[in-house]
MARBA-3410 file (N, C-alpha, C, O; in Angstrom, 1 decimal):
94
0.8,-1.1,0.2,-0.5,0.3,-0.6,1.5,1.5,-0.2,2.7,1.6,0.1 ~ 0.4,1.8,-0.4,1.4,3.2,-0.9,0.9,4.3,-0.5,-0.2,4.5,-0.9 ~ 1.7,5.4,0.6,1.5,6.1,1.1,2.5,7.7,1.4,3.5,8.0,2.1 ~ 2.3,7.9,1.2,3.0,9.5,0.8,3.6,10.2,2.2,4.6,10.9,2.2 ~ 2.6,9.7,3.2,3.8,10.8,4.9,4.4,9.8,5.1,3.9,8.7,5.0
5.7,10.0,5.6,6.8,9.7,5.4,6.5,9.5,7.0,7.0,8.5,7.4 ~ 5.9,10.2,7.9,6.0,9.9,9.6,5.2,9.5,10.3,4.9,9.6,11.5 ~ 4.6,8.7,9.0,3.4,7.6,8.8,4.6,6.0,9.2,4.8,5.3,10.2 ~ 5.1,6.3,8.0,5.7,5.2,8.1,6.7,4.7,9.5,6.8,3.7,10.3 ~ 7.3,6.0,9.4,8.2,5.8,11.3,7.4,5.0,11.7,7.5,3.9,11.2
7.0,5.1,12.1,5.5,5.1,13.2,5.4,3.8,13.2,5.5,3.0,14.1 ~ 5.2,3.7,12.0,4.9,1.8,11.8,6.1,0.7,11.8,5.7,-0.3,12.3 ~ 7.5,0.7,11.2,8.7,1.1,11.6,9.2,0.6,13.6,9.8,-0.4,14.1 ~ 8.7,1.6,14.2,8.6,2.0,15.6,7.7,1.4,16.0,6.6,1.6,15.5 ~ 7.8,0.9,16.7,6.8,0.2,17.9,6.4,1.1,19.5,5.4,1.2,20.2
8.3,1.9,19.8,8.0,2.4,20.8,7.1,3.9,20.2,7.2,4.6,19.2 ~ 6.2,4.1,21.9,5.3,5.4,21.5,6.6,5.7,22.5,7.6,5.3,23.2 ~ 5.5,7.3,21.9,6.7,8.6,21.9,5.4,9.4,23.0,4.6,8.9,23.8 ~ 5.7,11.2,22.8,4.9,11.6,23.8,3.8,11.7,22.3,2.9,10.9,22.2 ~ 4.0,12.5,21.4,3.8,12.5,20.8,2.3,12.1,20.2,1.2,12.6,20.3
3.1,10.6,19.2,1.8,9.2,19.5,1.7,8.6,20.5,0.8,7.7,20.6 ~ 2.2,8.8,21.2,0.3,8.2,22.5,-0.5,7.7,22.6,-1.0,6.7,23.1 ~ -0.9,9.2,21.3,-2.6,9.3,21.5,-2.7,8.1,20.1,-2.9,6.9,20.3 ~ -2.5,8.4,19.3,-2.6,7.0,18.5,-3.5,6.2,18.2,-3.0,5.1,18.3 ~ -4.7,6.1,17.8,-5.6,5.0,17.9,-5.5,4.4,17.7,-4.5,4.3,16.9
-6.2,3.3,18.0,-6.1,2.2,18.2,-5.8,1.2,16.8,-4.9,0.4,16.6 ~ -6.9,1.8,16.0,-7.1,0.7,14.6,-5.3,1.3,13.8,-4.9,0.8,12.7 ~ -4.4,2.3,14.5,-3.2,2.1,13.7,-2.1,1.0,14.3,-1.3,0.4,13.6 ~ -2.3,1.0,15.9,-1.7,-0.6,16.2,-2.4,-1.2,15.6,-2.5,-0.7,16.8 ~ -3.6,-2.2,14.8,-4.0,-3.0,13.9,-3.1,-3.1,12.3,-2.5,-4.1,12.0
-3.1,-1.4,11.1,-1.8,-1.5,11.0,-0.5,-2.7,10.6,-0.1,-3.5,9.7 ~ -0.3,-2.2,12.2,1.4,-2.3,12.9,0.9,-3.5,12.6,0.9,-3.8,11.4 ~ 0.3,-4.3,13.7,0.1,-5.9,13.7,0.6,-6.5,12.5,1.5,-7.3,12.3 ~ -0.4,-5.7,11.3,-0.4,-6.9,9.9,0.6,-6.8,8.4,0.6,-7.3,7.3 ~ 1.4,-5.8,9.2,2.8,-5.2,8.3,3.6,-6.4,9.5,3.9,-7.5,9.0
3.8,-6.3,10.4,4.8,-7.1,11.4,4.1,-9.0,10.7,4.8,-9.9,11.1 ~ 3.1,-9.4,10.1,3.2,-10.3,10.2,3.1,-10.5,8.5,2.8,-11.6,8.1 ~ 3.3,-9.9,8.0,4.0,-9.7,6.3,1.9,-9.7,5.6,1.6,-10.1,4.4 ~ 1.1,-9.3,6.6,0.1,-9.2,5.4,-0.1,-8.5,4.7,-0.8,-8.9,3.7 ~ 0.3,-6.9,4.8,0.6,-5.9,4.4,1.9,-4.8,4.1,2.3,-4.5,5.2
2.5,-4.3,3.3,3.1,-3.8,3.1,3.5,-2.8,2.7,3.7,-2.9,1.5 ~ 3.7,-1.8,3.0,3.8,-0.1,3.3,4.9,0.1,2.9,5.7,-0.7,3.3 ~ 5.4,1.0,2.0,5.7,1.9,0.7,5.2,3.3,0.2,4.2,3.8,-0.3 ~ 6.7,4.0,0.5,6.6,5.0,-0.1,6.2,5.7,-0.9,7.2,6.4,-1.1 ~ 4.9,6.1,-1.9,4.2,6.5,-2.4,4.4,8.3,-3.2,3.2,8.5,-3.5
5.2,9.4,-3.6,4.8,10.8,-3.4,3.4,10.7,-3.8,2.8,9.8,-4.3 ~ 3.1,11.8,-3.5,2.3,12.0,-3.7,1.3,12.7,-4.7,0.1,12.9,-4.8 ~ 2.6,13.2,-5.4,1.9,13.5,-7.4,2.1,12.4,-8.0,2.0,12.5,-9.2 ~ 2.5,10.7,-7.5,2.1,9.8,-7.9,1.1,8.7,-7.1,0.9,7.5,-7.3 ~ 0.6,9.6,-6.3,-0.8,9.0,-5.6,-2.0,9.2,-6.4,-2.3,10.3,-6.5
-2.7,8.0,-7.0,-3.7,7.6,-7.6,-5.4,8.4,-6.6,-6.5,8.8,-6.8 ~ -4.6,8.0,-5.7,-6.0,8.5,-5.1,-6.6,10.2,-4.8,-7.4,10.8,-4.3 ~ -5.3,10.3,-5.8,-5.4,12.4,-5.0,-6.8,12.4,-5.9,-7.7,13.1,-5.3 ~ -7.1,11.7,-7.4,-8.2,12.2,-8.1,-9.7,12.0,-7.3,-10.7,12.3,-8.0 ~ -9.9,11.6,-5.8,-11.5,11.7,-5.2,-10.6,12.7,-4.5,-11.1,13.7,-5.0
-9.9,13.0,-4.0,-9.4,13.9,-2.4,-8.9,15.4,-3.2,-8.4,16.1,-2.2 ~ -8.7,16.0,-4.0,-7.6,17.1,-4.5,-8.0,17.8,-6.0,-7.6,17.2,-7.1 ~ -8.5,18.8,-6.1,-8.4,19.4,-7.4,-7.1,18.2,-8.4,-6.4,17.2,-8.1 ~ -7.4,18.9,-9.3,-6.1,17.9,-10.6,-5.5,18.3,-11.3,-6.4,18.4,-12.2 ~ -4.1,18.8,-12.0,-4.1,20.1,-13.4,-4.1,18.7,-14.2,-3.4,17.7,-13.9
-5.1,18.9,-15.5,-5.5,18.3,-16.0,-4.6,16.8,-16.9,-5.1,15.7,-17.1 ~ -3.3,17.2,-17.1,-3.0,16.0,-16.8,-2.4,14.7,-16.1,-1.7,13.8,-16.5 ~ -2.9,15.0,-14.7,-3.0,14.6,-13.9,-4.2,14.3,-13.9,-4.0,13.4,-13.1 ~ -5.6,14.1,-14.1,-6.7,14.0,-13.3,-7.0,13.0,-14.8,-7.8,12.1,-14.8 ~ -6.2,13.4,-16.3,-6.6,12.2,-17.4,-5.7,11.2,-16.9,-6.0,10.1,-17.2
-4.9,11.4,-16.5,-3.6,9.5,-15.8,-5.3,9.3,-14.5,-6.2,8.5,-14.4 ~ -5.1,9.8,-14.2,-5.9,9.6,-12.4,-7.8,8.9,-13.1,-8.5,8.3,-12.5 ~ -8.0,9.4,-14.6,-9.1,8.4,-15.1,-8.8,7.0,-15.7,-9.4,5.9,-15.6 ~ -7.1,7.3,-16.4,-7.0,5.8,-17.2,-6.9,4.7,-16.2,-7.1,3.5,-16.5 ~ -6.6,5.3,-14.6,-6.0,4.3,-13.6,-7.0,3.8,-12.9,-6.8,3.0,-12.0
-8.2,4.3,-13.1,-9.4,4.0,-12.9,-10.1,3.6,-13.6,-11.3,3.6,-13.4 ~ -9.5,3.2,-14.5,-10.4,2.3,-15.5,-11.3,2.9,-16.5,-11.7,2.1,-17.3 ~ -12.0,4.7,-16.6,-12.4,5.2,-17.1,-12.4,5.9,-18.4,-13.3,6.4,-19.1 ~ -10.6,5.8,-18.7,-11.1,6.2,-20.3,-11.0,7.7,-20.6,-11.2,8.5,-19.7 ~ -10.6,7.8,-21.9,-10.8,9.1,-22.3,-12.2,9.5,-23.2,-11.9,10.5,-23.8
-13.1,9.2,-23.3,-14.7,9.5,-24.0,-15.1,9.1,-22.4,-15.7,8.1,-22.3 ~ -14.7,9.8,-21.2,-16.7,9.7,-20.5,-17.3,10.6,-20.8,-17.4,11.3,-19.8 ~ -18.1,11.4,-22.2,-19.1,11.7,-22.5,-20.3,11.0,-22.4,-21.4,11.4,-21.9 ~ -20.0,9.3,-23.2,-21.1,8.5,-23.4,-21.6,7.4,-22.1,-22.4,6.5,-22.3 ~ -20.9,7.8,-20.9,-21.5,7.9,-19.5,-22.6,8.4,-19.4,-23.6,7.6,-19.2
-22.7,9.5,-19.6,-24.6,9.8,-19.6,-24.5,10.7,-17.8,-24.2,10.1,-16.7 ~ -24.7,11.7,-17.9,-25.1,12.7,-16.4,-26.1,12.6,-15.1,-25.7,13.5,-14.4 ~ -27.3,11.9,-14.4,-27.5,12.6,-14.0,-28.9,11.9,-14.5,-28.7,10.7,-14.7 ~ -30.3,12.1,-14.7,-31.5,12.2,-15.4,-31.3,12.4,-17.1,-32.2,12.5,-17.9 ~ -30.0,12.3,-17.1,-29.4,13.0,-18.8,-29.6,11.9,-19.1,-29.6,11.2,-18.1
-30.0,10.8,-20.4,-29.7,10.1,-21.0,-28.3,10.3,-22.0,-28.1,11.3,-22.8 ~ -27.7,9.1,-21.8,-26.0,8.5,-22.3,-27.0,9.3,-24.1,-28.2,9.3,-24.4 ~ -26.1,9.7,-24.6,-25.3,10.4,-25.8,-25.3,8.5,-26.7,-24.6,7.5,-26.6 ~ -26.2,8.8,-27.4,-26.1,7.3,-29.3,-24.3,7.2,-28.6,-23.9,8.0,-27.7 ~ -23.2,6.0,-29.3,-22.5,5.7,-28.8,-21.7,6.8,-30.6,-20.7,7.5,-30.7
-22.4,6.4,-31.3,-22.6,7.3,-32.8,-22.1,8.6,-32.8,-21.2,8.9,-33.5 ~ -22.9,9.8,-31.6,-22.4,11.1,-31.3,-20.5,11.4,-31.0,-19.4,10.9,-30.6 ~ -21.1,12.5,-31.6,-19.4,12.5,-31.5,-19.8,13.6,-29.6,-20.9,14.0,-29.5 ~ -18.7,14.0,-28.4,-19.6,15.3,-27.7,-18.7,16.3,-28.2,-18.8,17.5,-28.0
END
């Protein structure tokens, strides 16, 4: 699983609670346990390469097009239809 927060990755590797990390929710400890058992692998993935940013951030056009491709939408989203509007026929051009 890619993570763009390096301090988060550091907490996974360091089981010692510090003054700042002792408040971390118990769900985080579940992640640490799963990593220790080898069920999950966390690695650094820069924010610029994070595909999920398309769900949470405004992206410039090239990054948004890449996001479309990563989630399998493709280049021509106009054929999907929006809301109560009927989708255009496959022969029509947007």
